[in-house]
C-alpha positions as CSV (number, residue, x, y, z in Angstrom):
1,X,97.1,105.1,105.8
2,X,94.8,103.7,103.3
3,X,91.6,102.1,104.7
4,X,89.1,102.8,101.9
5,X,89.2,102.4,98.2
6,X,87.0,101.5,95.2
7,X,86.9,99.8,91.9
8,X,84.6,101.3,89.3
9,X,83.4,99.9,86.0
10,X,81.7,96.6,85.0
11,X,83.6,93.4,85.6
12,X,84.2,93.0,81.8
13,X,85.9,96.4,81.7
14,X,88.0,95.5,84.7
15,X,89.2,92.2,83.2
16,X,90.0,93.8,79.9
17,X,92.0,96.6,81.4
18,X,94.1,94.3,83.5
19,X,94.4,91.7,80.8
20,X,93.0,88.9,83.0
21,X,91.3,85.6,82.3
22,X,88.7,84.5,84.7
23,X,88.4,81.2,86.5
24,X,85.1,79.5,87.0
25,X,82.9,81.6,89.3
26,X,85.5,84.3,89.7
27,X,83.6,87.0,87.8
28,X,80.5,86.2,89.9
29,X,82.5,86.9,93.1
30,X,83.9,90.1,91.6
31,X,80.4,91.2,90.5
32,X,79.1,90.7,94.1
33,X,82.0,92.5,95.7
34,X,81.1,95.8,97.3
35,X,83.4,97.7,95.0
36,X,82.2,101.3,95.6
37,X,83.2,101.3,99.3
38,X,85.8,98.7,100.0
39,X,86.6,98.4,103.7
40,X,89.0,96.4,105.9
41,X,88.0,92.9,106.7
42,X,86.5,92.0,103.3
43,X,88.0,89.7,100.7
44,X,89.6,91.9,98.0
45,X,91.0,91.1,94.5
46,X,94.8,90.8,94.2
47,X,97.3,89.5,91.6
48,X,100.5,87.6,92.4
49,X,103.4,86.5,90.3
50,X,102.4,82.9,90.7
51,X,99.3,83.4,88.6
52,X,99.4,86.9,87.0
53,X,96.5,86.4,84.7
54,X,94.0,85.5,87.4
55,X,92.6,87.4,90.3
56,X,92.8,85.9,93.8
57,X,90.7,87.1,96.7
58,X,92.3,87.6,100.1
59,X,91.1,89.1,103.4
60,X,92.1,92.8,103.8
61,X,94.0,92.7,107.2
62,X,97.4,91.1,107.2
63,X,98.3,88.2,109.5
64,X,101.7,86.4,109.1
65,X,101.6,82.6,108.9
66,X,103.5,82.2,112.2
67,X,101.0,84.3,114.3
68,X,99.3,82.3,117.0
69,X,96.2,84.6,117.1
70,X,94.5,87.1,114.9
71,X,94.3,89.9,117.4
72,X,96.4,92.2,115.2
73,X,95.6,92.4,111.5
74,X,96.8,95.7,110.0
75,X,95.4,96.8,106.7
76,X,98.6,98.8,105.9
77,X,102.3,98.1,106.2
78,X,104.5,101.2,106.5
79,X,107.4,101.1,104.0
80,X,109.4,103.0,106.6
81,X,108.5,100.7,109.5
82,X,109.1,102.6,112.7
83,X,111.3,105.1,110.9
84,X,110.1,108.5,109.6
85,X,107.6,108.9,112.5
86,X,106.9,112.5,111.4
87,X,105.9,111.3,107.9
88,X,108.2,113.7,106.3
89,X,107.6,114.7,102.7
90,X,110.3,113.3,100.3
91,X,111.6,110.6,102.7
92,X,113.9,108.4,100.8
93,X,115.0,105.6,103.2
94,X,116.1,103.6,105.0
95,X,113.1,101.4,104.8
96,X,112.2,99.7,108.1
97,X,109.7,97.3,106.6
98,X,112.6,94.9,105.9
99,X,113.4,94.7,109.6
100,X,109.8,94.4,111.0
101,X,109.2,90.8,112.1
102,X,105.6,91.1,111.1
103,X,106.3,92.0,107.5
104,X,109.9,91.2,106.6
105,X,109.2,87.8,105.1
106,X,106.2,88.8,103.0
107,X,107.9,92.0,101.6
108,X,110.7,89.8,100.3
109,X,108.7,86.8,99.1
110,X,105.0,87.5,98.8
111,X,104.3,90.8,97.1
112,X,101.1,91.4,95.1
113,X,99.2,93.9,93.1
114,X,96.0,95.4,94.4
115,X,93.9,97.0,91.6
116,X,91.9,100.2,92.3
117,X,90.2,103.1,90.5
118,X,90.4,105.5,93.4
119,X,91.2,105.7,97.1
120,X,89.4,107.7,99.7
121,X,91.2,109.7,102.5
122,X,90.5,112.5,104.8
123,X,92.5,115.0,107.0
124,X,94.5,113.2,109.6
125,X,92.7,114.9,112.5
126,X,89.1,114.1,111.4
127,X,89.5,111.3,108.9
128,X,86.5,110.4,106.8
129,X,84.3,113.0,108.4
130,X,85.7,115.0,105.4
131,X,86.5,112.5,102.7
132,X,88.3,113.1,99.4
133,X,88.2,110.8,96.5
134,X,91.7,110.5,95.0
135,X,92.3,109.2,91.5
136,X,94.9,109.1,88.7
137,X,94.1,111.5,85.8
138,X,95.2,109.2,83.0
139,X,94.6,105.7,84.4
140,X,91.2,104.2,84.9
141,X,92.7,101.3,87.0
142,X,96.0,101.4,88.8
143,X,97.9,99.0,91.1
144,X,98.8,99.5,94.7
145,X,101.7,97.6,96.1
146,X,100.7,94.9,98.6
147,X,102.0,92.0,100.6
148,X,100.2,88.8,101.5
149,X,100.4,85.6,103.6
150,X,98.3,82.6,104.5
151,X,97.3,82.2,108.2
152,X,95.8,79.1,109.7
153,X,93.3,79.4,112.6
154,X,94.7,76.8,115.1
155,X,91.4,76.4,116.8
156,X,89.3,75.7,113.7
157,X,91.8,74.7,111.0
158,X,90.5,77.4,108.7
159,X,93.0,78.7,106.3
160,X,92.7,82.5,105.7
161,X,94.7,84.3,103.0
162,X,95.4,87.9,104.1
163,X,96.8,91.0,102.6
164,X,98.0,94.6,103.4
165,X,98.6,97.7,101.3
166,X,102.1,99.2,101.6
167,X,102.0,102.9,102.5
168,X,104.5,105.8,102.7
169,X,104.6,109.5,103.1
170,X,102.0,111.4,101.1
171,X,102.6,113.7,98.2
172,X,101.6,117.3,97.8
173,X,98.0,116.4,96.7
174,X,97.3,114.4,99.9
175,X,98.9,117.0,102.1
176,X,96.8,119.8,100.5
177,X,93.8,118.5,102.4
178,X,95.7,117.4,105.6
179,X,96.6,113.8,104.9
180,X,100.2,112.8,105.2
181,X,100.2,109.1,104.1
182,X,99.3,107.3,100.9
183,X,99.6,103.9,99.3
184,X,102.6,103.0,97.2
185,X,101.1,103.2,93.7
186,X,103.1,101.5,91.0
187,X,104.0,103.4,87.8
188,X,102.4,101.9,84.7
189,X,104.4,99.1,83.2
190,X,106.4,98.3,86.4
191,X,103.9,95.8,87.8
192,X,105.8,92.7,86.7
193,X,109.1,94.2,88.0
194,X,107.5,94.7,91.5
195,X,106.3,91.2,91.7
196,X,109.7,89.7,90.5
197,X,112.1,92.0,92.4
198,X,114.8,89.9,94.1
199,X,116.8,92.2,96.4
200,X,115.8,94.7,99.1
201,X,117.2,97.4,96.9
202,X,115.1,96.4,93.9
203,X,112.0,96.2,96.1
204,X,112.6,99.6,97.8
205,X,113.2,101.3,94.4
206,X,109.4,101.4,94.2
207,X,108.9,103.3,97.4
208,X,108.2,106.7,95.9
209,X,105.1,108.9,96.3
210,X,103.2,108.9,93.1
211,X,103.6,112.3,91.3
212,X,100.9,114.7,92.6
213,X,100.6,116.4,89.2
214,X,99.3,113.1,87.7
215,X,96.6,112.8,90.4
216,X,93.6,114.8,91.5
217,X,90.9,114.7,94.2
218,X,87.6,116.1,95.1
219,X,85.5,116.1,98.3
220,X,82.6,113.7,98.6
221,X,79.6,113.1,100.8
222,X,80.7,112.5,104.5
223,X,78.1,109.8,104.6
224,X,80.6,107.7,102.7
225,X,82.4,107.0,106.0
226,X,79.6,104.6,106.9
227,X,80.6,101.2,105.4
228,X,76.9,100.5,104.7
229,X,76.7,103.4,102.3
230,X,77.9,101.5,99.2
231,X,75.9,103.3,96.5
232,X,77.6,105.3,93.8
233,X,75.7,108.4,94.8
234,X,78.1,108.9,97.8
235,X,81.0,109.2,95.4
236,X,79.7,112.3,93.6
237,X,81.7,115.5,94.3
238,X,80.4,118.1,96.7
239,X,83.1,120.6,95.8
240,X,85.8,121.4,93.3
241,X,88.8,119.3,92.3
242,X,92.0,120.1,94.1
243,X,93.7,120.9,90.7
244,X,91.6,122.4,87.9
245,X,90.4,119.7,85.6
246,X,87.6,119.4,83.0
247,X,85.5,116.2,82.8
248,X,87.6,113.8,84.9
249,X,87.2,110.2,83.7
250,X,86.3,109.1,87.2
251,X,83.2,111.4,87.2
252,X,82.1,109.9,83.9
253,X,82.3,106.4,85.4
254,X,80.4,107.4,88.5
255,X,77.6,108.9,86.5
256,X,77.5,105.8,84.2
257,X,77.1,103.4,87.1
258,X,74.7,105.7,88.9
259,X,72.4,105.8,85.8
260,X,72.9,102.1,84.9
């Protein structure tokens, strides 16, 4: 699963990297977003094909438009659906998400990009009691594959846009510290194709675990598991990187914002 992630850097860097143009007030919202410990239930920035040069903000926890209540709002949508219950490494279909009533319309019609600098996961048995910060070695910002919808509270009339991150079996990096799931991370340059895919085959062609050799991770302070601990100091490593690496870019960014 993926239930914590972060976006580092100043809003100007973020908008430049993603080639975005801001709407009135948008950067103020981004500036105020708790970006160093993003948790389920908050409004997160996403990008859709309908307006690819602007960020929209949607509530992290998916509810389809037809749902009568919001009792169930998953933050992740398994690409395999109910298949691959053992989370086997290298699973290559079939992809059950296309048959899940909860997700099947959104995966075909409402896909989105969810920008991130890093995700945070822990071993499956103890979770964020032993968190690892996972990042891409050569990309300061990457996109996770997402789906979204718009749900209306029938009692109040409030319209709530909601979103979920698509996940699949984890790669060797995640499995090295006991985690068997990971978000679908889109290869650089494929973002538009993800948004505009028309067939199930085109959509599912993106369901591949990101190459472990292009990622890395290091353990961070277990205090990070508390959603109220939002300061950059909780992101500093408390141990070595999984794969040997000199001066990871994410550490430079953490120190920059810590000293800023």
